[in-house]
NUTOR-546633 format. One record per atom (N, C-alpha, C, O): residue in three letters; chain; x, y, z. Coordinates in pm, 1 decimal, m for minus. Example, Ala and Ser with C-alpha at 12.3 -4.5 7.8 and 13.67 -1.06 7.14 Angstrom:
REM NUTOR-546633
REC resn chain        x        y        z
REC  ALA     A   1319.0   m569.0    780.0
REC  ALA     A   1230.0   m450.0    780.0
REC  ALA     A   1320.0   m330.0    780.0
REC  ALA     A   1423.6   m331.9    846.5
REC  SER     A   1285.0   m225.0    708.0
REC  SER     A   1367.0   m106.0    714.0
REC  SER     A   1290.0      3.0    787.0
REC  SER     A   1340.9    113.8    803.9
END
This chain:
REM NUTOR-546633
REC resn chain        x        y        z
REC  UNK     A   2749.0  22662.0  m3313.5
REC  UNK     A   2793.7  22581.6  m3205.4
REC  UNK     A   2952.8  22587.9  m3225.3
REC  UNK     A   2980.0  22532.1  m3331.5
REC  UNK     A   3096.2  22648.3  m3144.3
REC  UNK     A   3167.4  22604.6  m3191.6
REC  UNK     A   3199.1  22427.1  m3099.5
REC  UNK     A   3114.4  22368.5  m3032.0
REC  UNK     A   3316.0  22387.5  m3121.7
REC  UNK     A   3413.2  22225.9  m3099.0
REC  UNK     A   3343.1  22253.6  m2916.6
REC  UNK     A   3254.0  22192.8  m2857.3
REC  UNK     A   3452.0  22398.6  m2862.0
REC  UNK     A   3392.9  22403.9  m2698.5
REC  UNK     A   3341.1  22407.5  m2676.5
REC  UNK     A   3336.2  22370.0  m2559.3
REC  UNK     A   3187.7  22462.6  m2747.4
REC  UNK     A   3062.7  22449.9  m2646.7
REC  UNK     A   3030.3  22351.8  m2674.7
REC  UNK     A   2999.6  22277.7  m2581.3
REC  UNK     A   3017.8  22290.9  m2834.1
REC  UNK     A   2926.5  22181.5  m2817.0
REC  UNK     A   2973.7  22103.8  m2670.1
REC  UNK     A   2888.3  22070.0  m2588.1
REC  UNK     A   3134.8  22077.9  m2646.0
REC  UNK     A   3205.8  21971.2  m2543.8
REC  UNK     A   3184.3  22012.9  m2428.2
REC  UNK     A   3204.8  21936.3  m2334.1
REC  UNK     A   3145.3  22122.4  m2409.1
REC  UNK     A   3125.9  22203.0  m2287.7
REC  UNK     A   2963.9  22165.3  m2238.3
REC  UNK     A   2922.0  22106.8  m2138.5
REC  UNK     A   2909.3  22213.4  m2330.5
REC  UNK     A   2705.5  22198.4  m2365.1
REC  UNK     A   2716.4  22008.6  m2242.3
REC  UNK     A   2672.1  21983.4  m2130.2
REC  UNK     A   2803.3  21915.4  m2353.2
REC  UNK     A   2826.3  21720.6  m2287.7
REC  UNK     A   2835.9  21715.1  m2184.1
REC  UNK     A   2760.0  21650.8  m2111.4
REC  UNK     A   2944.6  21789.6  m2142.5
REC  UNK     A   2947.8  21798.2  m2025.4
REC  UNK     A   2801.7  21848.8  m1891.6
REC  UNK     A   2729.4  21784.8  m1815.3
REC  UNK     A   2819.5  21990.6  m1924.7
REC  UNK     A   2703.6  21999.1  m1877.6
REC  UNK     A   2610.5  21879.2  m1831.0
REC  UNK     A   2600.3  21837.2  m1715.7
REC  UNK     A   2521.6  21816.4  m1983.3
REC  UNK     A   2412.1  21760.7  m1956.9
REC  UNK     A   2491.5  21532.4  m1949.0
REC  UNK     A   2437.6  21427.4  m1984.2
REC  UNK     A   2642.0  21565.2  m1880.7
REC  UNK     A   2667.8  21394.3  m1863.6
REC  UNK     A   2653.3  21476.1  m1687.1
REC  UNK     A   2542.7  21440.4  m1646.5
REC  UNK     A   2700.6  21538.5  m1611.0
REC  UNK     A   2626.8  21605.7  m1476.2
REC  UNK     A   2540.9  21639.6  m1434.9
REC  UNK     A   2542.0  21668.8  m1315.3
REC  UNK     A   2414.5  21654.6  m1516.2
REC  UNK     A   2263.6  21735.1  m1504.3
REC  UNK     A   2244.6  21529.5  m1501.2
REC  UNK     A   2165.4  21497.3  m1412.7
REC  UNK     A   2298.4  21415.1  m1574.0
REC  UNK     A   2237.4  21284.5  m1537.1
REC  UNK     A   2303.9  21283.5  m1452.1
REC  UNK     A   2400.4  21324.9  m1516.2
REC  UNK     A   2349.1  21269.8  m1337.4
REC  UNK     A   2487.5  21199.6  m1216.0
REC  UNK     A   2608.4  21143.6  m1242.2
REC  UNK     A   2640.3  21050.1  m1168.7
REC  UNK     A   2729.8  21196.0  m1379.2
REC  UNK     A   2779.5  21111.0  m1401.1
REC  UNK     A   2919.1  21343.0  m1311.8
REC  UNK     A   2957.0  21454.6  m1347.2
REC  UNK     A   2917.4  21257.8  m1211.6
REC  UNK     A   3066.8  21350.5  m1155.8
REC  UNK     A   3167.8  21333.1  m1253.8
REC  UNK     A   3235.5  21232.1  m1272.8
REC  UNK     A   3172.9  21490.1  m1341.6
REC  UNK     A   3343.4  21471.7  m1484.9
REC  UNK     A   3405.4  21490.5  m1346.2
REC  UNK     A   3478.9  21437.5  m1429.5
REC  UNK     A   3438.2  21503.6  m1262.5
REC  UNK     A   3527.0  21547.6  m1156.0
REC  UNK     A   3665.1  21468.7  m1150.5
REC  UNK     A   3783.6  21501.3  m1143.9
REC  UNK     A   3544.1  21266.2  m1160.5
REC  UNK     A   3610.5  21157.1  m1041.9
REC  UNK     A   3625.4  21158.6  m1176.3
REC  UNK     A   3586.7  21244.8  m1255.2
REC  UNK     A   3721.7  20992.6  m1211.5
REC  UNK     A   3771.3  20961.4  m1229.8
REC  UNK     A   3601.2  20870.0  m1344.5
REC  UNK     A   3488.4  20875.2  m1295.3
REC  UNK     A   3628.9  20790.2  m1505.6
REC  UNK     A   3462.9  20765.8  m1544.6
REC  UNK     A   3591.3  20720.3  m1657.5
REC  UNK     A   3700.3  20762.2  m1696.5
REC  UNK     A   3536.8  20654.1  m1669.9
REC  UNK     A   3576.0  20493.8  m1837.7
REC  UNK     A   3477.5  20541.9  m1953.0
REC  UNK     A   3357.9  20543.1  m1982.2
REC  UNK     A   3658.6  20598.2  m2021.6
REC  UNK     A   3623.2  20643.2  m2159.2
REC  UNK     A   3574.0  20537.4  m2264.5
REC  UNK     A   3660.9  20464.6  m2312.4
REC  UNK     A   3485.1  20526.3  m2292.5
REC  UNK     A   3587.9  20425.7  m2468.9
REC  UNK     A   3523.5  20446.0  m2559.1
REC  UNK     A   3400.9  20455.4  m2564.8
REC  UNK     A   3627.5  20458.1  m2668.6
REC  UNK     A   3605.2  20538.5  m2752.3
REC  UNK     A   3634.3  20406.8  m2931.1
REC  UNK     A   3699.8  20302.8  m2937.3
REC  UNK     A   3581.4  20453.0  m3003.3
REC  UNK     A   3525.1  20326.1  m3083.0
REC  UNK     A   3627.6  20363.3  m3190.7
REC  UNK     A   3696.5  20465.3  m3188.8
REC  UNK     A   3629.3  20252.1  m3300.9
REC  UNK     A   3691.1  20277.1  m3446.2
REC  UNK     A   3657.4  20186.3  m3495.2
REC  UNK     A   3654.6  20081.1  m3431.3
REC  UNK     A   3609.1  20193.1  m3660.9
REC  UNK     A   3560.4  20053.2  m3807.6
REC  UNK     A   3668.4  20121.7  m3847.1
REC  UNK     A   3734.4  20225.2  m3856.3
REC  UNK     A   3637.9  19926.8  m3878.1
REC  UNK     A   3742.9  19950.0  m4064.0
REC  UNK     A   3698.3  19742.5  m4075.1
REC  UNK     A   3657.3  19663.0  m3990.6
REC  UNK     A   3736.4  19728.1  m4228.7
REC  UNK     A   3720.3  19620.0  m4290.0
REC  UNK     A   3834.7  19566.8  m4273.7
REC  UNK     A   3853.3  19445.9  m4259.7
REC  UNK     A   3905.9  19638.7  m4274.1
REC  UNK     A   4066.3  19565.9  m4224.1
REC  UNK     A   4108.2  19575.4  m4072.9
REC  UNK     A   4150.7  19670.8  m4007.8
REC  UNK     A   4083.9  19453.3  m4040.9
REC  UNK     A   4144.9  19466.3  m3908.6
REC  UNK     A   4294.7  19438.6  m3833.4
REC  UNK     A   4306.4  19397.7  m3717.9
REC  UNK     A   4417.8  19473.6  m3935.4
REC  UNK     A   4501.7  19499.5  m3923.0
REC  UNK     A   4529.2  19641.5  m3936.3
REC  UNK     A   4613.5  19696.5  m3865.4
REC  UNK     A   4439.3  19723.0  m4052.9
REC  UNK     A   4435.3  19828.3  m3946.1
REC  UNK     A   4371.1  19908.6  m3858.3
REC  UNK     A   4392.7  20029.4  m3849.0
REC  UNK     A   4268.6  19828.5  m3772.9
REC  UNK     A   4302.7  19832.7  m3641.4
REC  UNK     A   4405.8  19814.3  m3517.7
REC  UNK     A   4417.6  19864.6  m3405.9
REC  UNK     A   4481.3  19707.2  m3601.7
REC  UNK     A   4575.6  19673.2  m3496.5
REC  UNK     A   4678.5  19723.3  m3470.1
REC  UNK     A   4747.8  19708.9  m3369.4
REC  UNK     A   4709.2  19845.7  m3647.0
REC  UNK     A   4824.6  19956.1  m3604.0
REC  UNK     A   4761.5  20072.3  m3521.2
REC  UNK     A   4849.9  20144.2  m3474.6
REC  UNK     A   4647.0  20108.7  m3491.9
REC  UNK     A   4545.1  20197.9  m3429.5
REC  UNK     A   4683.3  20138.8  m3257.5
REC  UNK     A   4787.0  20190.1  m3215.3
REC  UNK     A   4578.0  19977.7  m3201.1
REC  UNK     A   4594.1  19996.5  m3109.7
REC  UNK     A   4771.4  19976.6  m3035.1
REC  UNK     A   4813.6  19983.5  m2919.7
REC  UNK     A   4855.3  19942.5  m3206.9
REC  UNK     A   5016.5  20037.3  m3183.7
REC  UNK     A   5040.5  20127.7  m3147.2
REC  UNK     A   5111.5  20199.6  m3077.0
REC  UNK     A   4988.1  20118.7  m3190.5
REC  UNK     A   5003.7  20345.5  m3236.3
REC  UNK     A   4969.0  20374.2  m3034.8
REC  UNK     A   5031.9  20463.1  m2977.3
REC  UNK     A   4860.3  20281.2  m2952.1
REC  UNK     A   4828.2  20350.7  m2806.3
REC  UNK     A   4834.7  20263.5  m2743.8
REC  UNK     A   4732.0  20211.4  m2700.4
REC  UNK     A   5005.0  20196.2  m2704.9
REC  UNK     A   5110.8  20149.3  m2694.5
REC  UNK     A   5117.4  20192.2  m2614.9
REC  UNK     A   5103.3  20297.3  m2677.5
REC  UNK     A   5129.1  20231.8  m2493.7
REC  UNK     A   5195.5  20280.4  m2392.8
REC  UNK     A   5114.1  20391.7  m2297.4
REC  UNK     A   5153.6  20419.1  m2184.1
REC  UNK     A   4997.0  20451.2  m2357.1
REC  UNK     A   4896.0  20508.8  m2314.6
REC  UNK     A   4782.4  20473.5  m2224.9
REC  UNK     A   4689.7  20550.6  m2200.1
REC  UNK     A   4796.5  20336.4  m2171.2
REC  UNK     A   4670.9  20277.3  m2069.3
REC  UNK     A   4578.3  20161.7  m2082.4
REC  UNK     A   4522.3  20076.2  m2013.7
REC  UNK     A   4594.0  20213.6  m2239.9
REC  UNK     A   4423.1  20109.2  m2315.4
REC  UNK     A   4397.8  19967.7  m2294.4
REC  UNK     A   4483.4  19880.6  m2279.2
REC  UNK     A   4296.4  19956.4  m2295.1
REC  UNK     A   4256.3  19826.5  m2269.3
REC  UNK     A   4155.9  19849.9  m2385.8
REC  UNK     A   4070.4  19938.5  m2385.9
REC  UNK     A   4184.7  19726.6  m2520.6
REC  UNK     A   4129.3  19812.6  m2597.7
REC  UNK     A   4117.5  19643.2  m2614.4
REC  UNK     A   4176.6  19557.8  m2548.4
REC  UNK     A   3975.2  19616.2  m2777.4
REC  UNK     A   3957.2  19500.7  m2757.5
REC  UNK     A   3880.3  19504.0  m2892.6
REC  UNK     A   3780.8  19576.4  m2888.8
REC  UNK     A   3912.3  19420.8  m3051.4
REC  UNK     A   3895.8  19392.4  m3153.2
REC  UNK     A   3797.8  19304.5  m3175.2
REC  UNK     A   3836.2  19188.5  m3160.0
REC  UNK     A   3650.5  19319.7  m3214.7
REC  UNK     A   3510.5  19281.1  m3259.8
REC  UNK     A   3462.3  19266.8  m3434.2
REC  UNK     A   3468.7  19336.1  m3535.7
REC  UNK     A   3411.6  19130.2  m3392.9
REC  UNK     A   3361.3  19135.9  m3559.0
REC  UNK     A   3203.0  19182.4  m3520.1
REC  UNK     A   3125.7  19158.8  m3427.2
REC  UNK     A   3198.7  19279.7  m3672.7
REC  UNK     A   3057.3  19321.6  m3658.3
REC  UNK     A   3009.4  19291.3  m3867.5
REC  UNK     A   3076.6  19312.8  m3968.4
REC  UNK     A   2895.2  19246.5  m3852.6
REC  UNK     A   2862.6  19171.0  m3943.6
REC  UNK     A   2998.4  19157.7  m4047.0
REC  UNK     A   3072.2  19059.2  m4042.7
REC  UNK     A   3017.9  19262.8  m4132.7
REC  UNK     A   3119.2  19315.2  m4227.2
REC  UNK     A   3244.7  19373.3  m4251.3
REC  UNK     A   3309.5  19410.7  m4349.0
REC  UNK     A   3263.2  19365.8  m4070.1
REC  UNK     A   3365.1  19500.8  m4028.2
REC  UNK     A   3441.1  19483.2  m3893.7
REC  UNK     A   3389.5  19435.0  m3792.9
REC  UNK     A   3523.4  19511.5  m3899.7
REC  UNK     A   3561.9  19516.4  m3750.7
REC  UNK     A   3515.1  19624.8  m3662.3
REC  UNK     A   3448.1  19719.5  m3703.5
REC  UNK     A   3556.7  19606.6  m3524.0
REC  UNK     A   3547.8  19716.8  m3484.5
REC  UNK     A   3606.2  19677.6  m3327.2
REC  UNK     A   3587.1  19576.6  m3259.5
REC  UNK     A   3693.1  19813.6  m3296.7
REC  UNK     A   3800.8  19803.1  m3229.8
REC  UNK     A   3765.0  19917.9  m3079.0
REC  UNK     A   3782.8  20039.7  m3081.9
REC  UNK     A   3712.1  19838.3  m2956.6
REC  UNK     A   3742.6  19998.5  m2944.6
REC  UNK     A   3789.3  19960.5  m2776.8
REC  UNK     A   3765.1  19862.7  m2706.1
REC  UNK     A   3875.1  20101.0  m2750.2
REC  UNK     A   3978.1  20186.3  m2653.1
REC  UNK     A   3895.4  20252.0  m2593.1
REC  UNK     A   3831.6  20354.9  m2615.7
REC  UNK     A   3908.8  20133.3  m2460.2
REC  UNK     A   3871.5  20206.9  m2324.6
REC  UNK     A   3999.1  20221.5  m2222.2
REC  UNK     A   4105.4  20160.0  m2214.6
REC  UNK     A   3932.7  20348.5  m2133.5
REC  UNK     A   4073.8  20386.6  m2021.2
REC  UNK     A   3991.9  20442.8  m1954.7
REC  UNK     A   3887.8  20485.5  m2004.5
REC  UNK     A   4029.6  20458.1  m1792.3
REC  UNK     A   3968.2  20517.8  m1651.7
REC  UNK     A   4022.5  20594.4  m1652.3
REC  UNK     A   4136.1  20589.9  m1699.5
REC  UNK     A   3959.2  20729.0  m1588.9
REC  UNK     A   4040.0  20839.6  m1634.7
REC  UNK     A   3944.9  20994.5  m1632.8
REC  UNK     A   3861.2  21029.9  m1715.8
REC  UNK     A   3994.7  21073.9  m1499.1
REC  UNK     A   4009.3  21145.4  m1585.8
REC  UNK     A   3992.6  21309.3  m1680.9
REC  UNK     A   4088.1  21385.3  m1697.0
REC  UNK     A   3903.5  21326.2  m1714.3
REC  UNK     A   3905.3  21414.4  m1892.7
REC  UNK     A   3822.7  21509.0  m1854.9
REC  UNK     A   3704.4  21483.4  m1832.3
REC  UNK     A   3885.8  21660.5  m1840.0
REC  UNK     A   3812.7  21729.6  m1921.1
REC  UNK     A   3715.8  21757.0  m2035.8
REC  UNK     A   3709.8  21678.7  m2130.6
REC  UNK     A   3632.2  21877.4  m2028.4
REC  UNK     A   3613.1  21896.8  m2150.4
REC  UNK     A   3628.4  21860.6  m2323.2
REC  UNK     A   3584.4  21797.6  m2419.4
REC  UNK     A   3792.8  22018.8  m2239.1
REC  UNK     A   3955.3  22044.2  m2320.3
REC  UNK     A   3981.5  21916.7  m2328.0
REC  UNK     A   4053.4  21904.1  m2427.2
REC  UNK     A   3964.2  21815.6  m2279.9
REC  UNK     A   4023.4  21693.8  m2288.1
REC  UNK     A   3958.7  21664.5  m2406.4
REC  UNK     A   3948.0  21712.2  m2519.3
REC  UNK     A   3921.4  21575.7  m2346.6
REC  UNK     A   3838.4  21492.0  m2420.9
REC  UNK     A   3823.5  21622.2  m2624.0
REC  UNK     A   3869.7  21584.1  m2731.6
REC  UNK     A   3765.2  21728.7  m2606.1
REC  UNK     A   3741.9  21746.2  m2702.0
REC  UNK     A   3875.1  21778.2  m2815.8
REC  UNK     A   3870.9  21824.6  m2929.7
REC  UNK     A   4014.0  21723.2  m2715.8
REC  UNK     A   4181.1  21757.0  m2799.8
REC  UNK     A   4178.2  21574.7  m2880.1
REC  UNK     A   4200.3  21531.4  m2993.1
REC  UNK     A   4114.3  21475.4  m2665.3
REC  UNK     A   4108.5  21367.4  m2810.2
REC  UNK     A   4128.9  21344.2  m2894.3
REC  UNK     A   4230.3  21299.0  m2947.2
REC  UNK     A   3953.7  21393.0  m2956.4
REC  UNK     A   3862.9  21312.2  m3042.1
REC  UNK     A   3894.8  21400.2  m3119.1
REC  UNK     A   3811.1  21441.2  m3199.5
REC  UNK     A   4031.4  21456.4  m3115.7
REC  UNK     A   4030.7  21596.6  m3237.1
REC  UNK     A   4208.3  21444.3  m3338.3
REC  UNK     A   4258.2  21411.6  m3446.0
REC  UNK     A   4216.2  21413.7  m3157.8
REC  UNK     A   4372.8  21377.9  m3168.9
REC  UNK     A   4301.9  21158.3  m3201.1
REC  UNK     A   4384.5  21067.6  m3211.2
REC  UNK     A   4212.8  21143.6  m3205.5
REC  UNK     A   4155.4  20987.1  m3296.4
REC  UNK     A   4083.2  20994.5  m3347.5
REC  UNK     A   4001.4  20902.8  m3355.8
REC  UNK     A   4064.9  21168.3  m3445.6
REC  UNK     A   4000.7  21171.0  m3565.2
REC  UNK     A   4114.3  21116.3  m3647.0
REC  UNK     A   4098.3  21040.3  m3742.5
REC  UNK     A   4305.4  21188.7  m3575.1
REC  UNK     A   4366.2  21273.6  m3717.1
REC  UNK     A   4453.4  21137.5  m3715.9
REC  UNK     A   4523.0  21110.8  m3813.9
REC  UNK     A   4446.5  21014.8  m3555.6
REC  UNK     A   4520.1  20930.0  m3566.4
REC  UNK     A   4386.9  20759.1  m3694.3
REC  UNK     A   4389.2  20648.1  m3747.5
REC  UNK     A   4343.2  20823.7  m3677.4
REC  UNK     A   4213.6  20696.9  m3794.6
REC  UNK     A   4175.8  20791.6  m3886.5
REC  UNK     A   4056.2  20815.4  m3903.6
REC  UNK     A   4272.5  20856.0  m3955.8
REC  UNK     A   4271.2  20932.6  m4052.5
REC  UNK     A   4502.5  20833.4  m4123.0
REC  UNK     A   4559.2  20801.6  m4227.5
REC  UNK     A   4524.3  20834.4  m4009.2
REC  UNK     A   4672.0  20814.6  m4011.0
REC  UNK     A   4619.1  20665.3  m4107.0
REC  UNK     A   4608.4  20648.8  m4228.5
REC  UNK     A   4590.3  20558.6  m3972.7
REC  UNK     A   4537.9  20419.7  m3954.1
REC  UNK     A   4444.9  20382.5  m4093.4
REC  UNK     A   4429.6  20273.2  m4148.0
REC  UNK     A   4370.8  20560.3  m4140.4
REC  UNK     A   4291.1  20411.7  m4256.3
REC  UNK     A   4187.8  20342.5  m4171.8
REC  UNK     A   4137.5  20231.6  m4190.0
REC  UNK     A   4171.5  20407.7  m4100.2
REC  UNK     A   4003.1  20363.9  m4041.5
REC  UNK     A   3916.3  20445.9  m3989.8
REC  UNK     A   3953.5  20562.5  m4002.6
REC  UNK     A   3812.1  20433.9  m3934.5
REC  UNK     A   3676.8  20591.0  m3912.6
REC  UNK     A   3689.5  20557.5  m3734.7
REC  UNK     A   3671.7  20460.0  m3661.7
REC  UNK     A   3732.2  20705.4  m3718.4
REC  UNK     A   3692.4  20672.8  m3604.8
REC  UNK     A   3550.3  20697.6  m3547.9
REC  UNK     A   3501.8  20794.5  m3606.2
REC  UNK     A   3441.7  20631.1  m3429.3
REC  UNK     A   3299.3  20708.5  m3438.0
REC  UNK     A   3253.1  20729.0  m3347.1
REC  UNK     A   3132.5  20720.6  m3324.3
REC  UNK     A   3381.4  20777.3  m3234.5
REC  UNK     A   3339.2  20872.9  m3088.5
REC  UNK     A   3305.1  20766.3  m3035.5
REC  UNK     A   3311.9  20653.4  m3084.0
REC  UNK     A   3248.9  20813.6  m2884.9
REC  UNK     A   3308.4  20797.3  m2706.8
REC  UNK     A   3214.9  20758.4  m2682.9
REC  UNK     A   3131.4  20786.9  m2768.8
REC  UNK     A   3179.5  20703.8  m2606.1
REC  UNK     A   3121.7  20666.5  m2431.6
REC  UNK     A   3173.7  20645.0  m2345.6
REC  UNK     A   3290.7  20606.8  m2347.9
REC  UNK     A   3084.1  20666.8  m2205.5
REC  UNK     A   3147.1  20749.9  m2092.8
REC  UNK     A   3032.3  20645.6  m2073.9
REC  UNK     A   2921.1  20645.7  m2126.7
REC  UNK     A   3104.0  20528.1  m1957.4
REC  UNK     A   2976.9  20528.8  m1812.1
REC  UNK     A   3047.8  20541.8  m1673.7
REC  UNK     A   3104.5  20646.7  m1704.3
REC  UNK     A   3091.1  20519.0  m1543.2
REC  UNK     A   3078.4  20486.0  m1411.3
REC  UNK     A   3140.3  20406.4  m1340.6
REC  UNK     A   3110.5  20393.1  m1221.8
END
């Protein structure tokens, strides 16, 4: 399954579960690292893009949640995932996906 088909299917499932994907939703993206400064570098890279960010300690590592309320299409979500994977590599952290809420 191509990434495009994957994200189309994800949006179809969201719609079946009552999400109005053409409306503003709250998207949260997750990054993990044993190094808090590396996650702070991610925050610096996101500066100016209107994300609410929060770092917390989870067992032996740190978690960064970057949250933004906006309308995303499946194409934009696919691009965002690719960009955040690359950002994770650049900052030496693990990008570990996303979740969405109404």
